[in-house]
C-alpha positions in Angstrom: 0.0 0.0 0.0 1.2 3.5 -0.7 0.1 5.1 2.6 2.5 4.9 5.5 1.7 2.4 8.2 -0.2 3.8 11.2 1.7 4.9 14.3 1.5 3.3 17.7 -1.4 5.4 19.0 -3.4 4.7 15.9 -2.7 0.9 16.1 -3.8 0.9 19.7 -7.0 2.8 18.8 -7.8 0.3 16.1 -7.0 -2.7 18.4 -9.4 -1.3 21.0 -12.1 -0.7 18.4 -11.6 -4.2 17.1 -11.7 -5.8 20.6 -15.0 -4.0 21.3 -16.6 -5.3 18.1 -15.3 -8.8 18.6 -16.8 -8.9 22.1 -20.2 -7.6 21.0 -20.4 -10.1 18.2 -19.3 -13.1 20.2 -21.8 -12.3 23.0 -24.5 -12.2 20.4 -23.4 -15.5 18.9 -22.9 -17.3 22.1 -25.7 -15.9 24.3 -28.1 -14.2 21.9 -28.7 -10.6 21.0 -30.6 -9.9 24.2 -27.5 -10.7 26.3 -25.5 -7.9 24.5 -25.1 -5.0 26.9 -22.5 -2.2 27.1 -21.3 -3.5 30.5 -20.8 -7.0 29.2 -19.1 -5.8 26.0 -16.8 -3.7 28.1 -16.0 -6.5 30.5 -15.1 -8.9 27.7 -13.1 -6.3 25.8 -11.3 -5.3 29.0 -12.3 -1.6 28.7 -14.4 0.7 30.8 -17.9 1.6 29.7 -16.6 5.2 29.3 -14.0 3.9 26.9 -16.7 2.0 25.0 -18.7 5.2 24.5 -15.5 6.9 23.1 -15.8 4.4 20.2 -19.5 3.6 19.7 -22.7 5.4 20.7 -24.5 2.2 21.7 -24.3 -1.6 21.6 -25.9 -1.7 18.2 -23.1 0.4 16.8 -20.5 -2.1 18.2 -22.4 -5.0 16.5 -22.7 -3.2 13.2 -19.2 -1.8 13.2 -17.8 1.0 11.1 -20.0 2.5 8.4 -18.1 3.5 5.3 -18.0 7.3 4.8 -16.3 9.7 2.4 -13.4 11.6 3.9 -14.0 15.1 4.9 -10.6 16.4 3.9 -8.3 17.2 1.0 -9.0 13.9 -0.7 -12.7 14.7 -1.2 -11.9 18.3 -2.2 -9.4 17.0 -4.8 -12.0 14.6 -6.2 -14.7 17.4 -6.5 -12.1 19.6 -8.2 -11.5 16.9 -10.9 -8.5 15.0 -9.4 -6.4 13.2 -8.9 -6.3 11.8 -12.5 -9.2 13.4 -14.3 -11.0 10.1 -14.9 -14.3 9.9 -13.0 -14.3 6.2 -12.2 -10.6 6.0 -11.5 -10.8 9.0 -9.2 -13.8 7.5 -7.4 -11.7 4.4 -6.9 -8.9 6.5 -5.3 -11.5 8.3 -3.1 -12.9 5.0 -1.9 -9.5 3.6 -1.2 -8.8 6.6 1.0 -12.1 5.9 2.9 -11.5 2.2 3.1 -8.1 2.6 4.9 -10.1 3.7 7.9 -12.0 0.4 8.1 -10.8 -2.4 10.3 -9.6 -5.3 8.2 -10.5 -8.6 10.0 -12.0 -11.5 8.1 -13.3 -13.2 11.2 -15.1 -10.1 12.2 -17.0 -10.0 8.8 -18.0 -13.7 9.1 -19.3 -13.2 12.7 -21.2 -10.0 11.8 -22.8 -11.8 8.8 -23.9 -14.6 11.2 -25.5 -12.1 13.6 -27.1 -10.0 11.0 -28.8 -13.1 9.4 -30.5 -13.7 12.7 -31.4 -10.0 13.3 -33.4 -8.5 10.5 -33.7 -5.1 12.3 -29.9 -4.7 12.4 -29.6 -5.9 8.8 -32.0 -3.1 7.8 -29.9 -0.6 9.7 -26.8 -1.8 7.8 -28.6 -1.4 4.5 -29.7 2.1 5.4 -26.1 3.0 6.2 -25.0 1.7 2.8 -27.8 3.7 1.1 -26.5 6.9 2.8 -23.0 6.1 1.7 -24.2 5.8 -1.9 -26.0 9.1 -1.5 -22.7 10.7 -0.2 -20.9 9.4 -3.3 -23.7 10.6 -5.6 -23.5 14.1 -4.1 -19.7 14.2 -4.5 -20.1 13.2 -8.2 -22.8 15.9 -8.7 -20.5 18.5 -7.2 -17.6 17.4 -9.4 -19.7 17.5 -12.6 -21.2 20.9 -11.7 -17.7 22.3 -10.9 -16.5 21.1 -14.3 -19.2 23.2 -16.0 -21.2 20.3 -17.2 -24.1 21.6 -19.3 -26.2 18.5 -18.8 -29.7 19.3 -17.4 -30.0 18.7 -13.6 -32.1 15.6 -13.9 -29.7 13.9 -16.4 -26.8 15.0 -14.3 -28.2 13.3 -11.2 -29.0 10.2 -13.2 -25.3 9.9 -14.3 -24.1 10.7 -10.8 -26.3 8.0 -9.3 -25.1 5.5 -11.9 -21.5 6.3 -11.1 -22.1 5.9 -7.4 -23.8 2.5 -7.8 -21.0 1.3 -10.1 -18.4 2.4 -7.5 -20.3 0.5 -4.8 -20.4 -2.6 -6.9 -16.6 -2.4 -7.3 -16.3 -2.0 -3.5 -18.6 -5.0 -2.9 -16.5 -7.0 -5.4 -13.3 -6.1 -3.5 -14.9 -7.1 -0.2 -15.8 -10.5 -1.6 -12.4 -11.1 -3.1 -10.7 -10.0 0.1 -12.8 -12.1 2.4 -12.4 -15.2 0.2 -8.6 -14.7 -0.3 -7.5 -16.4 2.8 -4.1 -14.7 2.6 -2.4 -11.6 3.9 -3.8 -9.3 1.2 -5.2 -6.0 2.3 -8.7 -4.8 1.6 -7.4 -1.6 0.0 -5.2 -3.6 -2.4 -8.3 -5.6 -3.5 -10.2 -2.4 -4.0 -7.5 -1.0 -6.2 -7.5 -4.2 -8.2 -11.3 -4.2 -8.5 -11.2 -0.6 -10.0 -8.4 -1.6 -12.3 -10.5 -4.5 -13.5 -13.5 -2.2 -13.9 -11.4 0.2 -16.0 -10.3 -2.8 -18.2 -14.0 -3.8 -18.7 -15.3 -0.3 -19.7 -12.3 0.7 -21.8 -11.7 -2.4 -23.8 -13.7 -4.8 -25.9 -14.6 -8.1 -24.0 -14.8 -10.1 -27.3 
């Protein structure tokens, strides 16, 4: 990966966040969703309830884990301004790679979360809502980029294109998650995402015949 490895403080923060999520999921799997409480999560993760609330607003948040979100920094501003390469899909890929670096990479966590969500439709619905909001974030960023570029397309058509771009980007992200979770090796999620967008570029820019 091109980004520098996180420092000690950041590694400790991620380790604590991971431990809280692992504890919440394992309580749900072993004892049922009703047994999941902030106190029990904190006990199993060996943190105080105060520390728990520094990471998650409630027990449901610990079970669902980190929602993807676009960065509120220079990377997003660069994308809206037309960078970093000037190609919309490739630049969306770079933006999502930047966002994905903040997510915890733990295959076992994904498997346990899927197991819990299959048994808890209300939590599954919340996860789907968070992904819908993420898609809307991407769509708004694409609209801002197209408007900033002076696109003369009518607003309705512009929104249609932005929505299509956002859905294609999410499909590439989902593809990367699948490939990464199935890899069974030391690959990183961001590396799989970069490969997925490279494959997408090959599909849309070259004949498949």
